[in-house]
C-alpha positions in Angstrom: 0.0 0.0 0.0 1.4 3.4 -0.9 1.2 6.5 1.2 -1.9 7.9 -0.5 -3.8 4.6 -0.2 -3.0 4.5 3.6 -4.1 8.1 4.0 -7.4 7.3 2.2 -7.9 4.2 4.3 -7.4 6.2 7.5 -9.8 8.9 6.3 -12.4 6.3 5.5 -11.8 4.7 8.9 -12.2 8.1 10.6 -15.5 8.7 8.8 -16.7 5.2 9.8 -15.7 5.9 13.4 -17.7 9.1 13.3 -20.8 7.2 12.1 -20.4 4.6 15.0 -20.2 7.5 17.5 -23.1 9.3 16.0 -25.2 6.2 16.3 -24.1 5.2 19.8 -23.6 8.5 21.6 -27.2 9.3 21.9 -29.3 8.3 24.9 -31.0 5.7 22.7 -27.7 4.5 21.3 -26.2 4.1 24.8 -29.4 2.1 25.8 -28.9 -0.2 22.8 -25.2 -0.7 23.7 -26.1 -1.6 27.2 -28.6 -4.2 26.0 -26.1 -5.6 23.5 -23.5 -5.9 26.2 -25.9 -7.9 28.2 -27.1 -10.2 25.5 -23.7 -10.8 24.0 -22.1 -11.7 27.4 -19.5 -9.0 26.8 -18.5 -8.7 30.4 -18.8 -12.3 31.4 -17.6 -15.7 30.4 -18.9 -17.3 27.2 -17.8 -20.8 28.3 -20.3 -23.5 27.7 -19.7 -27.3 27.6 -21.5 -27.3 24.3 -19.0 -26.1 21.7 -21.7 -24.8 19.3 -23.3 -22.7 22.0 -20.0 -21.3 23.0 -19.1 -20.5 19.4 -22.4 -18.7 19.0 -21.9 -16.7 22.2 -18.3 -15.8 21.1 -19.7 -14.5 17.8 -21.9 -12.1 19.6 -19.1 -11.0 21.9 -16.8 -10.4 18.9 -19.4 -8.0 17.4 -19.5 -6.0 20.6 -15.7 -6.0 20.9 -15.6 -4.6 17.3 -18.1 -1.9 18.1 -16.2 -0.8 21.2 -12.9 -0.8 19.3 -14.3 1.3 16.5 -15.5 3.8 19.0 -12.3 4.0 21.0 -9.7 3.8 18.2 -7.2 6.6 18.2 -7.2 7.5 14.5 -5.5 10.8 15.1 -2.5 9.0 16.6 -2.5 6.5 13.6 -2.3 9.5 11.3 0.5 11.0 13.2 2.5 7.8 13.1 1.8 7.5 9.4 3.0 11.1 8.9 6.2 10.4 10.8 6.9 7.2 8.9 
């Protein structure tokens, strides 16, 4: 990937992050996040003796981890590192 492609990717990522934050920063969005955290077992174990159930639960948990990482990602720092490189 050349420098311009990386810059475009970071700009797209920043735009996507803004969309995530717009959706989840409202009162309703925070309420939905709290519900998703509960039903996806984000803050608890997903262990189950049935491997299929555990895989299903891990899938939901992975979605929540992705949402949280998109909202917290430090894109400004990523751009600064890119500019220094």
